[in-house]
Every structure is written in C-alpha cells, then in structure tokens.
C-alpha positions as CSV (number, residue, x, y, z in Angstrom):
1,D,31.0,15.0,-10.1
2,V,31.9,18.5,-11.1
3,D,29.0,18.9,-13.5
4,A,26.4,17.7,-11.0
5,V,27.7,20.0,-8.2
6,A,27.7,23.0,-10.6
7,S,24.2,22.2,-11.7
8,Q,23.1,21.9,-8.0
9,Y,24.7,25.3,-7.3
10,A,22.8,26.9,-10.2
11,R,19.5,25.3,-9.0
12,A,20.0,26.6,-5.5
13,K,20.6,30.1,-6.8
14,E,17.3,30.0,-8.7
15,I,15.5,28.8,-5.6
16,I,17.0,31.4,-3.3
17,L,16.2,34.3,-5.6
18,A,12.6,33.0,-6.1
19,H,11.8,32.7,-2.4
20,K,14.1,35.0,-0.4
21,D,11.4,37.7,0.1
22,H,8.5,35.4,0.9
23,P,7.1,36.4,4.4
24,A,6.8,32.7,5.5
25,L,10.5,32.0,5.1
26,L,12.2,31.1,8.3
27,M,15.7,30.0,7.2
28,W,17.5,28.2,4.4
29,G,17.9,24.5,4.9
30,V,20.8,23.3,2.9
31,G,20.5,19.6,2.6
32,N,18.7,16.9,4.6
33,E,20.6,13.9,5.8
34,M,22.9,14.4,2.7
35,E,25.9,13.1,4.8
36,G,24.5,9.6,4.6
37,F,24.1,7.0,7.3
38,A,27.7,6.1,8.0
39,K,30.2,8.3,9.7
40,G,29.2,11.5,7.9
41,D,32.8,12.5,7.4
42,D,32.9,13.2,3.7
43,A,34.6,16.6,3.4
44,A,33.4,17.0,-0.2
45,V,29.8,16.9,1.0
46,W,30.4,19.4,3.7
47,S,32.3,21.7,1.3
48,A,29.3,21.7,-1.1
49,V,26.9,22.5,1.8
50,N,29.1,25.3,3.0
51,N,29.4,26.8,-0.5
52,L,25.6,26.8,-0.9
53,A,25.1,28.3,2.6
54,A,27.5,31.1,1.6
55,L,25.5,31.6,-1.6
56,A,22.3,31.9,0.4
57,K,23.9,34.5,2.7
58,R,25.2,36.6,-0.1
59,L,21.9,36.6,-2.0
60,D,19.8,36.9,1.2
61,P,21.5,38.4,4.3
62,H,18.2,38.5,6.2
63,H,17.7,34.8,6.9
64,P,19.9,32.3,8.7
65,T,21.2,29.1,7.2
66,M,20.8,25.6,8.4
67,T,21.7,22.0,7.4
68,V,20.0,18.9,8.7
69,I,21.8,15.7,9.8
70,A,20.6,12.2,10.7
71,E,21.1,11.9,14.5
72,L,24.5,12.6,16.1
73,G,26.6,9.6,15.4
74,G,30.0,9.5,13.6
75,E,31.7,12.7,12.7
76,R,28.6,14.7,12.0
77,V,28.7,17.3,14.8
78,K,32.5,17.7,14.5
79,A,32.3,18.2,10.8
80,A,29.3,20.7,11.0
81,H,31.3,22.8,13.4
82,A,34.7,22.6,11.8
83,L,33.8,22.7,8.1
84,L,30.5,24.8,8.0
85,P,31.4,28.4,9.1
86,E,28.5,29.7,6.8
87,V,25.9,27.5,8.5
88,D,24.3,29.2,11.5
89,V,21.9,26.5,12.8
90,L,22.2,22.7,12.9
91,G,19.0,20.7,12.2
92,I,18.9,17.3,13.8
93,N,16.6,14.4,12.9
94,S,16.1,12.3,16.1
95,Y,13.3,10.0,17.2
96,A,13.8,7.6,20.2
97,G,17.0,9.5,21.1
98,V,15.5,12.9,21.3
99,R,15.1,12.8,25.1
100,T,18.9,12.7,25.6
101,L,19.6,14.9,22.6
102,P,20.7,18.1,24.4
103,E,23.2,16.2,26.5
104,R,24.6,14.1,23.7
105,Y,24.9,17.2,21.4
106,R,27.0,19.0,23.9
107,A,29.1,15.9,24.6
108,A,29.8,15.7,20.8
109,G,31.1,19.3,20.8
110,G,27.9,21.0,19.7
111,T,27.8,24.7,20.3
112,K,25.7,26.0,17.4
113,P,22.0,26.6,18.0
114,Y,19.9,23.6,16.8
115,V,16.5,22.7,15.6
116,V,15.0,19.2,16.0
117,A,14.0,19.1,12.3
118,E,12.2,15.7,12.6
119,T,11.0,13.9,15.7
120,G,8.1,11.6,16.5
121,P,7.6,8.1,17.8
122,P,10.6,5.7,18.1
123,G,11.6,4.7,14.5
124,A,11.1,1.2,13.2
125,W,14.9,0.8,13.3
126,E,14.9,1.6,17.1
127,V,12.4,-0.8,18.5
128,A,12.4,-4.4,19.6
129,K,11.7,-7.0,16.9
130,T,10.0,-10.4,16.7
131,S,12.0,-13.6,16.2
132,W,11.3,-13.3,12.5
133,G,12.5,-9.6,12.3
134,A,9.2,-7.7,12.4
135,P,9.5,-4.4,14.3
136,I,7.0,-4.1,17.2
137,E,5.1,-0.8,16.8
138,P,4.0,1.1,19.9
139,T,0.3,1.9,20.2
140,S,-1.0,5.4,19.4
141,T,-1.4,5.9,23.2
142,E,2.2,4.9,23.9
143,K,3.4,7.2,21.0
144,A,1.5,10.2,22.5
145,A,3.4,9.8,25.8
146,H,6.7,9.8,23.8
147,Y,5.7,13.0,22.0
148,K,4.9,14.6,25.3
149,R,8.2,13.7,26.9
150,A,10.2,14.6,23.8
151,Y,8.7,18.0,23.4
152,A,9.2,18.8,27.0
153,R,12.9,17.8,27.0
154,I,13.7,19.8,23.8
155,H,12.1,23.0,25.1
156,R,13.8,22.9,28.4
157,D,17.0,23.5,26.5
158,T,16.6,27.3,26.4
159,E,20.3,27.8,25.7
160,L,20.6,26.1,22.3
161,A,17.3,24.6,21.1
162,L,15.3,26.9,18.8
163,G,12.4,24.5,18.3
164,S,11.1,21.3,16.8
165,F,9.0,19.8,14.0
166,M,6.9,16.8,14.8
167,F,6.8,14.1,12.1
168,L,4.3,13.5,10.7
169,W,1.4,15.9,10.8
170,G,-0.8,14.0,8.5
171,H,-1.0,10.4,7.2
172,K,1.7,8.4,5.5
173,R,2.2,4.6,5.0
174,E,5.8,3.9,5.9
175,V,6.6,0.4,7.4
176,T,3.0,0.3,8.5
177,P,0.0,2.5,7.7
178,T,0.1,3.9,11.3
179,W,3.7,4.2,12.4
180,Y,4.4,7.9,11.8
181,G,1.2,9.6,10.9
182,M,-0.6,11.6,13.6
183,F,-3.8,11.2,11.6
184,L,-5.3,8.1,10.0
185,A,-6.0,7.8,6.3
186,S,-9.7,8.1,7.3
187,K,-8.9,11.5,8.8
188,E,-9.4,10.7,12.5
189,R,-6.8,12.2,14.8
190,T,-4.8,10.1,17.2
191,A,-3.6,10.9,20.7
192,A,-0.4,12.6,19.4
193,V,-2.6,15.4,18.0
194,D,-4.2,16.1,21.3
195,I,-0.9,16.1,23.1
196,M,0.8,18.4,20.7
197,A,-2.2,20.8,20.5
198,R,-1.9,21.3,24.2
199,A,1.9,21.5,24.1
200,W,1.8,24.3,21.5
201,G,-0.5,26.4,23.7
202,G,-3.9,25.3,22.6
203,A,-6.7,24.3,24.8
204,A,-7.4,20.6,25.6
205,P,-9.9,19.2,23.2
206,K,-13.5,18.9,24.5
207,N,-13.7,15.3,23.3
208,R,-10.5,13.3,23.8
209,V,-9.4,10.3,21.7
210,P,-9.7,6.7,22.9
211,Q,-6.8,5.3,25.0
212,I,-5.4,1.7,24.5
213,V,-4.6,-0.1,27.7
214,E,-3.4,-3.3,26.0
215,I,-3.5,-5.2,22.7
216,E,-2.4,-8.8,22.8
217,A,-2.7,-12.2,21.2
218,T,-4.2,-14.9,23.5
219,T,-3.0,-17.7,21.3
220,P,0.4,-18.3,19.7
221,V,1.4,-15.7,17.1
222,V,3.5,-18.2,15.1
223,V,1.0,-20.7,13.5
224,D,0.6,-23.2,10.8
225,P,-1.2,-22.3,7.5
226,S,-4.9,-21.6,7.9
227,Q,-4.7,-21.9,11.7
228,T,-6.8,-19.4,13.8
229,V,-5.2,-16.7,16.0
230,R,-7.2,-15.0,18.7
231,A,-6.5,-11.4,19.8
232,R,-8.0,-8.8,22.0
233,I,-7.8,-5.1,22.7
234,T,-8.6,-3.2,25.9
235,V,-9.4,0.4,25.1
236,N,-11.2,3.1,27.0
237,D,-12.8,6.3,26.0
238,P,-12.4,9.3,28.4
239,E,-15.9,10.5,27.7
240,R,-17.3,6.9,27.6
241,D,-18.3,7.3,24.0
242,P,-19.3,4.0,22.4
243,L,-16.3,2.7,20.3
244,D,-16.4,1.1,16.9
245,I,-13.5,-1.4,16.7
246,E,-12.2,-2.5,13.3
247,W,-9.7,-5.4,12.9
248,R,-7.7,-5.8,9.7
249,L,-5.1,-8.4,8.6
250,E,-2.5,-7.4,6.0
251,V,0.6,-9.0,4.6
252,E,3.7,-7.5,6.3
253,G,5.1,-4.5,4.5
254,E,8.7,-4.1,3.5
255,P,11.3,-2.1,5.3
256,S,11.1,1.5,4.2
257,T,13.8,2.8,1.8
258,G,14.8,6.3,2.7
259,G,11.4,7.2,4.0
260,D,9.5,6.5,0.8
261,T,5.8,6.3,0.9
262,Q,4.7,2.7,0.4
263,P,1.7,1.2,-1.4
264,D,-1.3,-0.3,0.4
265,P,-1.4,-4.1,0.0
266,G,-5.0,-4.2,1.1
267,A,-6.7,-6.2,3.8
268,I,-6.8,-10.0,3.4
269,A,-10.4,-10.8,2.6
270,G,-12.2,-13.3,4.9
271,A,-9.5,-13.5,7.4
272,V,-11.2,-11.5,10.3
273,Q,-14.2,-13.2,11.9
274,R,-16.8,-11.4,14.0
275,N,-15.3,-8.0,13.3
276,G,-16.3,-5.1,15.6
277,A,-15.8,-6.8,19.0
278,P,-12.8,-6.3,21.4
279,T,-11.9,-9.9,20.9
280,V,-11.4,-11.4,17.4
281,D,-10.6,-14.7,15.7
282,V,-8.4,-14.5,12.6
283,Q,-8.0,-17.3,10.2
284,M,-4.5,-17.0,8.9
285,P,-3.7,-17.5,5.2
286,D,-2.4,-20.7,3.8
287,R,0.6,-19.0,2.4
288,P,3.6,-18.9,4.7
289,G,5.2,-15.6,5.7
290,A,4.8,-12.5,7.9
291,Y,1.5,-10.7,8.5
292,R,0.2,-7.9,10.8
293,L,-3.1,-7.6,12.5
294,Y,-4.4,-4.0,13.0
295,A,-7.0,-2.8,15.4
296,T,-8.6,0.7,15.2
297,A,-11.0,2.0,17.8
298,R,-13.0,5.0,16.7
299,D,-15.2,7.2,19.0
300,G,-17.4,8.6,16.2
301,K,-16.3,12.1,17.0
302,G,-13.1,12.4,15.1
303,G,-10.8,10.5,17.5
304,A,-9.2,7.1,17.1
305,A,-6.7,4.8,18.8
306,V,-4.6,2.2,16.8
307,G,-2.4,-0.7,17.7
308,N,-1.2,-3.9,15.9
309,L,0.3,-7.3,16.4
310,P,2.9,-9.0,14.1
311,L,1.9,-12.6,13.2
312,F,3.7,-15.4,11.3
313,V,2.6,-18.4,9.3
314,R,5.1,-21.3,9.2
315,G,6.0,-23.4,6.2
316,D,8.2,-23.6,3.2
317,E,7.6,-20.7,0.9
318,D,7.7,-21.2,-2.8
319,P,11.2,-20.0,-3.7
320,V,9.9,-18.5,-6.9
321,Q,6.9,-16.8,-5.5
322,G,6.9,-13.0,-5.0
323,R,5.2,-10.9,-2.4
324,I,1.5,-10.5,-2.1
325,T,0.1,-7.3,-3.6
326,R,-3.3,-5.8,-4.2
327,L,-4.8,-5.6,-7.7
328,P,-5.4,-3.5,-9.6
329,Q,-2.0,-1.9,-9.4
330,V,-1.0,1.4,-11.2
331,I,2.6,1.3,-12.1
332,A,3.1,4.7,-13.6
333,G,1.1,7.8,-14.8
334,S,-2.2,8.9,-13.4
335,G,-0.7,11.6,-11.3
336,D,0.1,10.7,-7.7
337,A,-0.4,6.9,-7.8
338,T,2.0,5.0,-5.6
339,S,3.6,1.9,-7.1
340,P,5.7,-0.8,-5.3
341,W,8.0,-0.8,-8.4
342,V,10.5,1.9,-9.1
343,P,11.7,3.2,-12.5
344,S,15.3,2.7,-11.5
345,G,16.7,0.5,-14.2
346,Y,18.2,3.0,-16.7
347,M,19.7,1.2,-19.7
348,G,21.9,2.1,-22.7
349,E,22.7,5.8,-23.1
350,H,21.2,6.4,-19.7
351,R,22.7,9.9,-19.3
352,D,20.5,11.1,-22.2
353,I,17.2,9.9,-20.8
354,R,14.8,12.3,-19.1
355,M,11.5,11.2,-17.4
356,S,9.2,13.5,-15.5
357,E,5.5,13.8,-14.5
358,E,5.9,17.6,-14.4
359,G,4.4,19.5,-17.3
360,C,3.0,16.5,-19.2
361,P,0.5,18.0,-21.7
362,A,-3.1,16.8,-21.8
363,P,-3.0,13.6,-19.7
364,K,-5.3,10.8,-20.8
365,V,-6.3,9.6,-17.3
366,G,-6.3,11.6,-14.0
367,R,-4.2,14.6,-13.2
368,G,-0.9,13.7,-14.7
369,C,1.1,11.6,-17.1
370,L,4.7,10.7,-17.8
371,T,6.8,12.5,-20.4
372,V,9.8,10.5,-21.7
373,R,12.7,12.1,-23.6
374,Y,15.6,10.3,-25.3
375,L,18.0,13.1,-26.3
376,R,20.3,11.3,-28.7
377,P,19.8,10.8,-32.4
378,D,21.7,7.5,-32.2
379,G,22.4,4.7,-29.8
380,W,19.7,3.3,-27.6
381,G,18.2,3.8,-24.2
382,G,15.4,2.6,-21.9
383,V,14.0,2.3,-18.4
384,V,12.6,-0.6,-16.5
385,W,10.5,-0.5,-13.4
386,Q,12.1,-2.7,-10.7
387,H,11.5,-4.3,-7.3
388,P,13.7,-3.8,-5.4
389,A,15.1,-0.6,-6.9
390,E,18.2,-0.9,-8.9
391,D,18.1,-4.7,-8.9
392,W,18.7,-6.8,-12.0
393,G,17.8,-10.2,-10.4
394,D,20.5,-10.6,-7.7
395,R,18.2,-9.8,-4.8
396,E,14.9,-11.2,-3.5
397,G,11.8,-9.2,-4.5
398,G,9.0,-9.0,-7.0
399,F,5.3,-9.6,-6.6
400,D,3.0,-12.5,-7.1
401,L,0.5,-11.3,-9.7
402,T,-1.4,-14.6,-10.1
403,G,-4.9,-13.8,-11.1
404,A,-4.0,-10.7,-13.1
405,K,-5.7,-10.5,-16.4
406,T,-4.1,-7.6,-18.3
407,L,-1.1,-5.2,-18.3
408,S,-2.2,-2.1,-20.2
409,F,-1.0,1.5,-20.8
410,W,-1.8,4.6,-22.9
411,A,0.9,6.1,-25.1
412,R,1.3,8.8,-27.7
413,G,4.2,10.4,-29.5
414,S,5.1,14.1,-29.5
415,E,5.4,14.1,-33.3
416,G,3.9,10.8,-34.2
417,K,5.8,7.8,-35.9
418,E,8.1,7.3,-32.8
419,Q,9.1,3.7,-32.7
420,V,9.2,2.3,-29.1
421,K,9.5,-1.2,-27.6
422,F,7.4,-1.9,-24.5
423,G,7.2,-5.0,-22.3
424,Y,7.4,-6.7,-19.0
425,G,9.6,-9.4,-17.4
426,L,13.0,-8.2,-18.4
427,I,15.1,-10.3,-15.9
428,G,16.0,-13.7,-17.4
429,R,16.5,-17.1,-15.9
430,D,20.3,-16.6,-15.9
431,K,19.7,-14.6,-12.7
432,P,18.9,-16.2,-9.3
433,Y,15.7,-14.0,-8.9
434,F,14.1,-13.9,-12.3
435,D,10.8,-12.8,-13.8
436,T,8.6,-15.8,-14.3
437,A,7.0,-14.3,-17.4
438,R,8.1,-12.1,-20.2
439,E,6.5,-10.4,-23.3
440,E,7.3,-7.4,-25.4
441,I,5.8,-5.5,-28.4
442,E,7.3,-2.8,-30.7
443,V,4.9,-0.1,-31.8
444,R,4.9,3.0,-33.9
445,L,3.2,5.8,-31.9
446,T,0.7,8.3,-33.2
447,K,0.1,11.8,-31.9
448,R,-3.1,10.7,-30.3
449,W,-3.4,8.6,-27.2
450,K,-3.8,4.9,-27.9
451,R,-4.2,2.1,-25.4
452,Y,-2.0,-1.0,-25.7
453,M,-2.5,-4.2,-23.8
454,F,-0.8,-7.5,-22.8
455,D,-2.9,-10.5,-22.1
456,L,-1.6,-12.0,-18.8
457,E,-4.1,-14.9,-18.6
458,G,-2.2,-18.2,-18.7
459,Q,1.1,-16.7,-17.9
460,D,3.2,-17.8,-14.9
461,L,3.0,-14.6,-12.7
462,R,4.3,-16.0,-9.5
463,R,7.2,-13.4,-9.4
464,I,7.2,-10.3,-11.5
465,K,10.2,-8.1,-10.6
466,S,10.0,-5.8,-13.7
467,P,6.4,-5.2,-14.7
468,F,7.1,-2.6,-17.3
469,F,9.9,-1.3,-19.5
470,W,10.4,0.8,-22.6
471,V,13.3,0.9,-25.0
472,V,14.0,3.3,-28.0
473,G,16.7,3.1,-30.6
474,G,18.3,6.1,-32.3
475,Q,15.9,7.5,-34.9
476,G,18.0,10.3,-36.3
477,A,16.7,12.9,-33.9
478,P,15.7,13.1,-30.2
479,V,12.5,11.2,-29.3
480,T,9.8,12.4,-27.0
481,F,6.7,10.4,-26.0
482,H,4.1,10.3,-23.2
483,L,2.8,7.4,-21.0
484,D,-0.3,7.3,-18.9
485,D,-2.1,4.8,-16.6
486,V,0.3,2.0,-16.9
487,R,-1.6,-0.6,-14.8
488,I,-2.2,-4.3,-14.0
489,D,-5.8,-5.4,-13.7
C-alpha cells in the first residue's frame, strides 16, 4: 500500500525530529515483530524497515538503529543481515528459548550485535497444556528461577549481547492476571523482582518474598457441575513472616491476541469455602467449561507468591451461550477502560472513518471520551464492537449478559443536529454464531451531552457478540460526534 507506507515514513520523520536530542534516547527501534509470525521473509517489509533506519541515520547520526524480531525462526536472521544494511542492532524477543539464544543466533548466521528486547517467563504458547488445552502456568517461584538463568546466560555473551529488557516490570492481565507481570495488581512484588534487583547490581532485599514449594489439587480437576475440588499450597517465608493466603476461582481467560491487555472477569462469588487456609474446598459452578483457581500468599511486607491450577467442569454447554463476563462492563469511552469487545467492524465507506480517544474535548465521564468522524458528505459508514475481533458471526465468541439491565451511553454532536443510528446485536441468525438480541435507535444529537439507554430486561442475552454499533448516512457535509461511557449495567 504505497499511500500507507508513505504516511508511515512521514510519521517516522516527525518522531525522529521530535526526540533525537532527548538525553534518554538509546537507539531507534524501527518496528517490533512487524515481520509476523510465519517465515519472516517478506522483502517488502524489510525494505520499508531499512528505509526508515536510513532516514533515522540521516536525521540523527548520533544514535544506532535497531529492529526487533519475534524469536529466530524462519528467515528472520538471514533477512536482517542481507536486507538491512542500515540497521546496526538486532532486537530479539525470546522467552523460554532465551537460554540457548546466543548459540542459536550464531547458528542462524547472526553477526550483528543484539539486544534481548523482551524476555521473561516461558510464554503461554511454550508450556505444557491440560487435556482441554489450558496452558499450565509456572508459579512465581519457578518464574524467578527462569529469570535468573536467562539473565546470566545473556550476559555471558560479551561478544554480541548488548543487554536485555525483562517483560514485564509492572502488572498486566494477559492469558492470566499473573503470567507476565513482576508485580501484582495489588502492588506486591513477586520473586522475579528480588532476583532482578540483585542481578542488576542492587543489594538483596532485607525481607524476601514468600516461596512456593508446591500447589496441587488433591481431588480430580475434571469434575461434574457443582462438584467440590480440594486444593492445597505449600509455601514458606524466608523470614518466617505469617502469610495471608487468598484463593480465587475465575472463568478461564481467552488466548491472548498479539499481547493485548485483557479484561478482568472477576472472581466467582461463593465458590471458595474457608478462604485463608493452605487447604481449600472449591464448589465448582454448574456451568460446564474451563476455570482456573488462583492462590496468592502475602507476607504483609510488600512481598507475595502466586500460583494457579486449571480446572474443568464437564457437561454439554449451551451452544448459544457466550462466555461469562463481569458486570458492569464499560465498552468504550471513560479513558483507559478495558473492554472484551473490539471496535473492529468498520462498515460502508470505512476508509473515511476516524475514531480516536486522543484530544476528545470535555469528556462527560472520567478522563477521556471517543471522537468519531465520518469524512464524506455522502454514502454511509459505521463501526461495530465485536468479539472476537473482525468476526461477523463465523467464529465462536460473544458473552453471556444474562442479568444485565441496561445498555447506556452519552453522546453529543460537534455542531448539533447530527443524525446517528445506535444499537446492539448486529449479527443476524443467518450466521452460525449470531447475537441473541438486537435493538437500535436513530437520534438527532445536540451539542450538549445526552444519555441514551436501551432496556435489556426481558431480552435473550445468552450471547452478545456485538454489544454496540453506530451508523451515519451522508448528511451533505462531514459528521463529527463524541461518545462517552458506553456501558452495560
């Protein structure tokens, strides 16, 4: 796409000129895993990368250039050396394979200096799985041992390795709420923090985090609906601090898409019995499907250890029923809210649609809102929020919203009198995976925020794949309007 490549080149130029003299700048990273996850042999991609690296060198001769690839498979290393003369350093994202990375890199023909641009615990795609496909997550204690070995191996390669970045210094829910984050959402540090603080030259912490010896189920992990599972954790504290142990049962999350942050489904109320002890009884839900039992041991002094067990409830699932999700659920607006639905369904004259949370004037709720622009005076365009992304009813997905009362949103026009159609449930029964309910309204917006609401009581909400959409027709001039706090309660 010549226009897209040219636009990318212009944006890169702006970024380089804006930041080239900043004292914190290390090097220019041109692209992250942009070669995809197949062979990585698309010469057009590498050509664009090389052109951008050359641009960076011309505008800023004082900093080296780098591009980042996803592991070493396929033609990545060969292409980076043959087709990227303007790239000085190769960034490599590697998790479980990092301990053999120096040898594998050389065997693939690697001679450029490299940075391990992402590493951490074994990825969810690299571990053993249960019989129903759930990845088995290492405990925080096991992950810390991996961090220690990985860092040591990288930094023994004094010939080519320039350094490493540990992923993730902070908290992020991806696959599970504990897989990649070195801190918990509640701010406690895990063992990976202590290991890396020492590796980076700091002193050992005065109070170390708890250490998990074992977490296991002492009854079968595949059970009938409403049956009880018993589990136990063996965890020690180096300073013998008393430990607070919290158990939590959640519905199993989805596989991560490209590392996106995922919403929190919430704990299943009433499932955990006698919480706080090393041994726990868990009454499983009556709904068939995959679940995960989490254990967190806190020492009360800023340290924690975490582990979990995948569990499964047998039975015939309702073929129409969507996934469990927590209510209320914010779909869009309100700044940094995370939604399980994605605004990926662009319709009509989609090339003339712009949506952004940046620069939205005077939000109604929270720190931000959504600005929508339809740039044509004629035709029509719209966007629907979807699950999974870019699916129009051909793939499984959607969420069971049974019990929801309302779908509401705030909207206002830039000029007033903009005519817009809003609704939910766009996927019809002609598709194998349809929305079980649908409704829409057409409104004339005013310049002031106004709240609109759909009554969901009495609707069949077993599977909602598209919880919100908007559509505008040509109105003789471009249309701009704003949305905030689109939510299901």
